[in-house]
N, C-alpha and C positions, 0 to 999 in steps of 0.2 A: 396425529401427535408426532413432533420432531423427536429423535433421542435426545436424552438430555444432553450428551457432550456436544452433538451441532447445536443445540439450543445456547450452551454455555459458550462454544465458540464464538456463534454469531454475536451475542451480548457485549462479548469481551473486544471482538472488533468492532463493534460499532462504538464502545465505551474509548476504544483506541482513536479511532477517528476524532470523535466529539473533544476529546482532551488535548489532542494535538491542537486542534481550533482554540481552544479555552484558554489554554497555557496551564491546565489543571495540570496533578502529579502523575499521572498516566496517559503515555503515549505508545506509538506504536513501536518506536526503537528511539536510542538516545542519537545525538550526531556521530558519537564516536562508534556508533553498531554498526552505522550504514556501510563500514567494510568487514565485511565476514570474518570471524575470527578463523584462524587456522585450524586452531585443534578440535574447536566444538560449537555447536550451534547454541543461538540463544535464543529464549523464549521472547520475540520481539514483542508481544501484546503484551508482556508482562514486566518491561524494563520501565523504570521511572525516571524522570529529571524534575528540576524544579527551574529549570530556564522559560521564561514566559514565551507565549508564542512568536513575537517579534524575534528571539534570539535565534530560535529554531531553524528561521528560513535559510537556506545555502545561499552565497554570495553568487551571481552569475558570474562566470566566467568570460574573459574578453572576447575567445573564441571558443564556443562550445565544440566538444569532441564527435567527431562522425562518429553516427552509429556504426556498431560493430557487425559484423556478419553473424548469421543467426545460425544456429546449431540445434538438435533435438537434445533435450535436459530430461533426465528421467527424475522424476519427484519422488520416489520410494523412500528416500533415504529420511524426509521430512517425517514422515510417520506411516505406521501400516496402512491406512487410510487411503494412501495415495500408491498402492502400489498396483503397478502398470499404467499409472497416468507420468503423460509426456507433455512438453511444453516447448516452444522454440525459444531460445535464448541466448547472449554471448558467449561464447564458449571458456571465458575465462570466469562466469559466473559461477556461484556457489548457492547449493540449496540449503536453506532454513529451516528449522522447526520453530513453530509459532508457540508451542507448550499447550495449544487448544485444537490440535488435529488440523491446522491450516501449513500452506506451504509458502514459502517466499524463496523467490530467485532475485539472488542480489550479487553485483559487481561492487568492486573497489572503485573508489574515486568519488569527488564532488559531482552531483548531477548524473552519476552515472544508473546503468540500469538497475531497476531495484521494482520487483512485481511482486505481489500477494495472492494468493488463491484461498478460495476458504468454500467448502461443501456444503451447500445452501443457499438460499437467497440473502441478501443485505438485508440489515434492518433500517431502512432507510427513514423511518420515523426518529427514531433515536438520533441519527445522524444529523438530520434536517433541525431536531431540538436543540443538538448541540450547536449546530452553527448558526442558529438564532439567537441563543447564549451569548456565543463569543462576541457577535455583532454588537450587543450591547456594551461589552467589557470598554469597547473603544481602544484596545492594543492594538488590533491589527483591522486592515479594511477586508472584508470577505463579501466576495461577490458570487452568487450562483449563476451559471453561467447556462448549465442544462439541467432538467430537472422534469423527468420523464418515467413511465411504469419501471423502466431496467436502467435507467444512465442518470446518476447525480454525477454533477462537475462542477467545480468552483476555483476561483482562484483567491489568494492568499498574497496581500501587500502589505508590507513593512518598508517605510522607507522607499528608496528605487528600485527594491526586488519585489520580482513578483512571481509565486511559485503556483503552478497549477496541479490540479488533485480532480481524482475521480473516483467514483464507485459502482463497479456495472454488475448488473445480475445479467449472468451469461447461460447458454445451455452448450453442455458440454458431452458429448457421447450419450446425450438423451438426458442428459442430469441438472437439475438446478446446481449452478456455482456463482460465485461471487470473484471479480476481480478486481483489484484497486492497487493506487500507486499508494506508496509508504507515507503515510497521511501527516506523518510526525515531521517530514521534510518537504514534501510534495518536488515538483521538478521545476526547474527556471528554463529548460532548453526547449521550445517548441519541437526540435527535432525529436529529442528522445520522449517526448508525449506521445508522438506519435507510433514512433518505435513500440510502446509501452501498449498503445492500443492495438495496436497490430498482433501484437503478441497474445494479448488476450483472445485472440480467435485461434490459436493455436492448441489451446488445451485439449487434451482427449485422451482417453483409455484406449490401448492398445489390445 
């Protein structure tokens, strides 16, 4: 049986992903919170917005910024559960708490580095149920591009904008973990998408 805190975290993470797709009130974070606050971290899984899913998609820039050089980032400030855990990310990225024992690493700017980690396996069944419900809403075009035992990836299209998302089940230092994009926003740059996926593999406990 999973500890209650872990079960709650996974359910909220799944709900955040589902809500970002279907345009419900609860999403991983609002557009304004994509830039980490200077004085305090936000509980990203509990932030709300009334904007439809199509309005949440970032607009792709004419020229996406080049991926930044990566450095080791200590995740312990996110929650006591992350003491000793590190990951590779941009030097300017901030570590944020999500309010349910997860850890988020996010940099300032549109389509910037933004990656969330959780302890335990993702709730794929709940996420996929939300994707199917969002497809029926007709607000956006959602396409699942990868669906395996440990990887769920999809695109969200609204007008001329396409955002990429993924939720991966990973093993880090022998433990089951999750690694995912900010599913409320996604990422429109394929270069940044590749950098986020690479960063998932750098999570470790020292």
